[in-house]
N, C-alpha and C positions, 0 to 999 in steps of 0.2 A: 657080245657074250652071247653064245648058244640059247634057245629059248627052253632047252632042258633046263640048264641051270637057274630059272629063274625061280624066286622064292614062292611059296604060295600066298593066297590074299594076304595082306596086312595090313594092319591100321598105325598111325604115328601121330601123337598125340602131342598139342601145341601145350601152350602153359595153361594152368591150373587162373581162373576168375570169375567173378558174381558174373551169373547170367545178368544182363541187363538190355538184355531186348528180349518178347515174346515170339518172337521166328526163326526159321528154322530155312539157312540158305545152302539145298544143294547144288553144286558147279561137278559139271561131267569134263573131263579132256582126253582126248588122245591124240600126240605128238603136238603141245600146245605151247612149246618150249618157247616162242619169242611171243607168247604171249599170256604169261602166269608174270610176270612186272606187273602189264598193265593192268592186267585181272584184281591181283590183290590193288594195289595202288585206289583202284576205286572203290573195292571190300572198305577198308580200312581208313576213307576219306567220309563215308556213311554219316549222319548227324545220328544215327540211328543205328548202329549196328546188329549185326545178329547175335544170337544167343547162343549160335552154333551155327560154324560154316562147316560143311560135310564135300571138302574136294576130293571129287574122284579122278583118278586117276587107273581109264578103262584099257590098260595092257599097254601104255605110251614104249613104245620103242627109241626116242631120241631122250632128251634130257628132262622132261618134263618132272622127272619125280625130284630129281637129283634138286632143280630148282623149286619144283613146291618144299622141300626138304628143309631148303636156305630160307627162305623166305616163311616159311611157319616159325618156328625158330626166334627169330627176329620180332615177328607179328603178335599186339596189340590184342591181338584178335581171339578169341577161344576158337581154336580149329583142329576137326580130324581129316588125318587125309588116308582114304584105301588106296590101297594098289591092288590092282586085277593082274592077272597071269599075262605078260605081255602076251599081243598077238597081232602078225604081219600086216593086215588093214582093219582100219573100222567100220562095224557091223553095225549099223544103226536098228536091225532087230535085235541086240543086245543090249542097247540103253537103261531100257526098263530091268532087265535084270541085271546089273553093273549096281543102275539105283537100289534096288532092293536089293546086293546081297552086303553093300556099304551100309543101310541102314539097320540090317538087322545088326551090325557091329554092336549100334546102342543098347544100353541097359533100358528098359519099358521106363524108369521115373525118367530119364533125362530126354527117352521118344515118347512121353507121352506130355511135356514139361512145357508145350509151346502151344500162339494159340495161329500163329499160320507159317505153312511150306511156303516156301519161294524157291523159287528155279533163276539163273543165272548161267548162258553161256560158258565161255570162254572164250569167247571171241566180241563180246558184249560189255559192253561200258554203261555206267550211269552218274549223274549228277549225284553229289552228296545228298541232298534230302531226298532220296527218289522211293527210298522204301519206307523211309517216315512219312513220308505224300501217302503212299496207297494204304499204307496200313492205318495210316487217321481215315482217310476217306472209309473204309469199310471198315473202322469202328463206327461211323455216323451212320453205316445202314446196314444193318442185323442185315439185312435180305439178299448183301450182295455177296458171293460166296465166293470166285474167282474175278480178278482182274490184273491188269497188265498197260505198262504204257505200249505208245508205239514204237516201231522198230525204224532208224531212222537207219539210212547206209551214205553210201562217201555219191551215190544216185538221187536221193534224197528221202520222203515220205514213203515207208508202202502203202502200200491201197488194203486194206482189208474190211472183213464187215469188225463193227463197231460195236456186234456182240462180243466177238470170237476173241477170247483174251488172244494174247502169243506165248508160246512156251517160256524164253530166254525173258524175265525180268518180270514172273507173272507172282504173286501170292495169291495162296488158295486155304480158305479157312480150314485149320488144323482135320475140325469134326469130318472135311470130308476127305481128307487122308485118312483117316481112322476109320471111315464105312469100313473097309475092308483087312483086314490085316495084312501084315507085311508080309507074312509069304506069299501072299495073291496078288502080289502089284504084278502085270504084265510084261512080260522080257524085250515088249517093245516100247518104242516111242514114248513116255506115259501124257502126254499133251493131252490126247481127245479124250484118252479117255478117263480123265477125271476134266475135264472140261464138260463130259459125258453125264460121271458120277455129282456133278453139280449141280446140274439141270437137275437130274431123276430127285436130287433131295428139295424141290426146289426153290433154291434158290438161284440168283444172277449172275450173268457174266458179263463182263466189259468191259473193255480197251479204253483208256484214258488219252484222247486227243492229246490233251496239255502236259502229260508226262511222257521223255521221253528215251529211247534204249540205243543208246550207240555203235552200230555192227562194225568195225575193224576192215571187214572185208565182205564184199555181196552177199546176202541170204540167198540159200540153194534151191534151184527151182524144181520141184518135181515133177519127172521126167514123167510122161500118162500110161508110162509101163507100170513106173513103182507108186501111180495116183492107184493106178486100179488095184493091183498089191494089198493098198492099206486099203480099200476101199473092201477088199474079202474079208483081211483080216479083223475088221475091225465091226463087220455083218452088215453094211450097207446094204439099205433094202437097192434090189432089183430097181424102181424105179429112178432111184436118184444116181444108179451108175445110168441108165439108160440119156436119164437129163444130162448126163457132163459126158455121154458117149455124144449127143446130138449137137450140144455147140461145139462140139469139138467139128462135127462135119459142117457148120455154119460159117464157123471160121475158116475151112477150104485147106482143113486138117483130114488125114483119117483116123480113124476108131479103132483101129484094128490094137495099137499097142495099148488103150487102154480094157481094152478089151483082153485080151493076152493076158496083160497083168490081173485082170479081175480075176479070169481062170486058173491062174495059179495059183496066188492066193487063197482063193479054195479049196487047192492040197494042201497046202503046206498047213501048219499049228496057228490059230485062230485064238480071240481073245473069250474065254471061259466063264467069266462073271456074264451072271443070266441077265439083272438088269440093265447092261452095258447093249449087249445083244438086241435086247428090245426095244432101246434107246432107239440104234443105228438101224433099228429093222420096221420101226415101225412112226415111235414118236416124230422123228425128225422129217417123216418127209410132213406131218400136222408143222413143225417150227417153221421151218422153211417157207411152208405158206404163207404160217402168221406175218413172218417178215415181208413178202410179199405186198400182202394187205393194208400193210402199215404209210 
């Protein structure tokens, strides 16, 4: 089907049901036809199902949307499926844009009715008690604003900072998400943005090592060029950028791709939230120093 014949973004609503949980689950997919069934199985098995599952087909060109539509008609879950215009290839700089557009289809009462906003990637699977466990822990620690489990791939557990939650499998207090209007959600991948927002509000962030998020394929490693772009997009302090460049040199590699990516990012569209700009421009240095002194 030619691109011009694809209809404008639409919403497919599943069967109505009483909201049984206090979290909204958001999943964004692009050409994930083979992952749809496993994804649905994982969420349908949850001890605490989402009050609403917002499934976003971000312009797939394969059978992703058709398979989602089939499963949504059979599932007991409360589900909304938002479909974006077809696009030839994935665009990681517009994931936030797709989420923003999909969230804007929810009425104010629905959007305001959740205590947590959770994310799960199309290639991620979690155990039946995953979301009940993570929300229970956050309920027992009111200072914890954002949390996730540890990502596990076929090669083992990812080694990441314990104070930085992973995007897929994350749970964030709704007060953090609603600290900005839906219209102001950035176009880019929103993980770093909401981590910063959580900390700006004086809340803690954590990755729980005993909660696992299984990924069906290896995680994508950011290239130095892409990492430089993202640093610029998020207004990273130049000191932090320079420190990353030094680490690359000490590792026996060239920092030029990182620097070129950073320069390119400076010329593109960047985060406009003033609090987030200040966080990455100033406070992130203090956070890194505190972590080193622990």
